[in-house]
C-alpha positions as CSV (number, residue, x, y, z in Angstrom):
1,M,-47.8,68.7,-24.7
2,N,-47.6,65.0,-25.4
3,S,-49.0,63.2,-22.4
4,S,-49.8,59.7,-21.6
5,R,-51.9,58.6,-18.7
6,F,-53.8,55.5,-17.7
7,F,-57.5,55.5,-16.8
8,T,-59.1,52.9,-14.6
9,L,-61.1,50.1,-16.4
10,K,-61.9,47.9,-13.5
11,E,-61.2,47.6,-9.7
12,A,-61.8,44.4,-7.8
13,R,-61.2,43.3,-4.2
14,I,-59.6,39.9,-4.1
15,G,-59.7,37.6,-1.1
16,N,-56.1,36.5,-1.1
17,N,-53.6,37.1,1.7
18,C,-51.3,40.1,1.4
19,P,-47.6,38.9,0.9
20,E,-46.5,41.8,3.1
21,C,-48.9,42.0,6.1
22,Y,-50.7,38.7,5.6
23,S,-54.1,40.3,6.0
24,N,-57.1,38.7,4.3
25,D,-59.5,40.5,2.0
26,S,-57.5,43.7,1.8
27,L,-56.0,43.4,-1.7
28,E,-57.4,45.6,-4.5
29,L,-56.7,44.7,-8.1
30,T,-56.8,47.6,-10.6
31,F,-56.7,47.4,-14.4
32,K,-55.8,50.5,-16.4
33,Q,-55.7,51.3,-20.1
34,K,-53.4,53.9,-21.7
35,L,-54.7,57.2,-23.1
36,T,-52.4,59.4,-25.2
37,E,-53.2,63.0,-25.7
38,T,-51.4,65.6,-27.9
39,R,-52.3,69.0,-29.2
40,F,-53.9,67.4,-32.3
41,Y,-55.6,64.2,-31.1
42,K,-56.6,61.9,-28.2
43,A,-56.0,58.2,-28.6
44,I,-56.9,55.1,-26.6
45,T,-54.3,52.4,-27.1
46,D,-54.4,48.6,-26.6
47,E,-51.9,48.8,-23.7
48,T,-53.3,47.8,-20.4
49,I,-51.6,47.4,-17.0
50,S,-52.6,45.7,-13.8
51,E,-51.6,46.6,-10.2
52,I,-52.4,45.2,-6.8
53,R,-52.4,47.3,-3.7
54,C,-53.0,46.2,-0.1
55,L,-55.4,48.6,1.6
56,N,-54.4,47.4,5.0
57,C,-50.7,48.2,4.9
58,D,-51.0,50.6,1.9
59,V,-48.2,48.9,-0.2
60,Q,-48.2,48.1,-3.9
61,I,-47.6,44.4,-4.5
62,F,-45.4,44.0,-7.5
63,P,-45.6,40.9,-9.7
64,I,-42.4,39.4,-8.3
65,R,-44.2,39.1,-5.0
66,W,-47.4,37.5,-6.3
67,T,-48.2,34.0,-5.1
68,D,-49.6,31.4,-7.5
69,E,-53.0,32.0,-6.1
70,I,-52.8,35.7,-6.7
71,E,-51.6,35.1,-10.2
72,Q,-54.5,32.8,-10.9
73,V,-57.0,35.4,-9.7
74,V,-55.4,38.1,-11.8
75,N,-55.5,35.9,-14.9
76,Y,-59.2,35.2,-14.2
77,H,-60.0,38.9,-14.0
78,K,-57.9,39.6,-17.0
79,R,-59.9,37.2,-19.1
80,A,-63.1,38.8,-18.0
81,L,-61.8,42.3,-18.7
82,K,-63.6,44.4,-21.3
83,T,-61.2,46.9,-22.7
84,K,-62.2,50.0,-24.6
85,S,-61.6,49.6,-28.3
86,K,-58.5,51.3,-29.9
87,S,-59.6,54.7,-31.2
88,T,-58.4,58.2,-32.2
89,K,-60.3,61.4,-31.9
90,L,-59.0,64.5,-33.8
91,K,-59.2,67.8,-32.0
92,P,-60.5,71.0,-33.7
93,I,-57.0,72.3,-34.5
94,A,-56.3,69.1,-36.5
95,W,-59.5,69.4,-38.4
96,G,-58.6,73.1,-39.2
97,L,-55.1,72.2,-40.4
98,M,-56.6,69.4,-42.6
99,A,-59.2,71.8,-44.1
100,F,-56.5,74.4,-44.7
101,G,-54.3,71.9,-46.4
102,I,-57.1,70.7,-48.7
103,I,-57.9,74.3,-49.7
104,V,-54.3,75.0,-50.5
105,L,-54.0,71.8,-52.5
106,V,-57.2,72.6,-54.5
107,A,-55.9,76.1,-55.2
108,I,-52.6,74.8,-56.5
109,I,-54.3,72.3,-58.8
110,L,-56.6,75.0,-60.1
111,F,-53.7,77.3,-60.8
112,A,-51.7,74.5,-62.4
113,T,-54.5,73.5,-64.8
114,G,-55.2,77.1,-65.8
115,V,-58.7,77.5,-64.4
116,F,-57.4,80.6,-62.5
117,S,-54.7,82.7,-64.0
């Protein structure tokens, strides 16, 4: 059940020309941050991605097609981006396994020291 997905941090319309259809004001810049989820925890990582999509011709513009002007705008928005801090949240099953482990460890120590016989 390991899954990784990206959630949207910021969306911005940029006023550059689309390299595909040359329309103006139809590019949308999206920044996303990675969220990893397993059976035991959820974690937000430091990994971020950016993508540009033209809303007029509905094409994703890959970085190889970016012009210098588009790259400058992306760098500007990247500097102003506020990412969520890296964090991990344990799920109830993880807390239960940790509690069970601690109880077993305490029982072993008590039997080894002779408190219980």
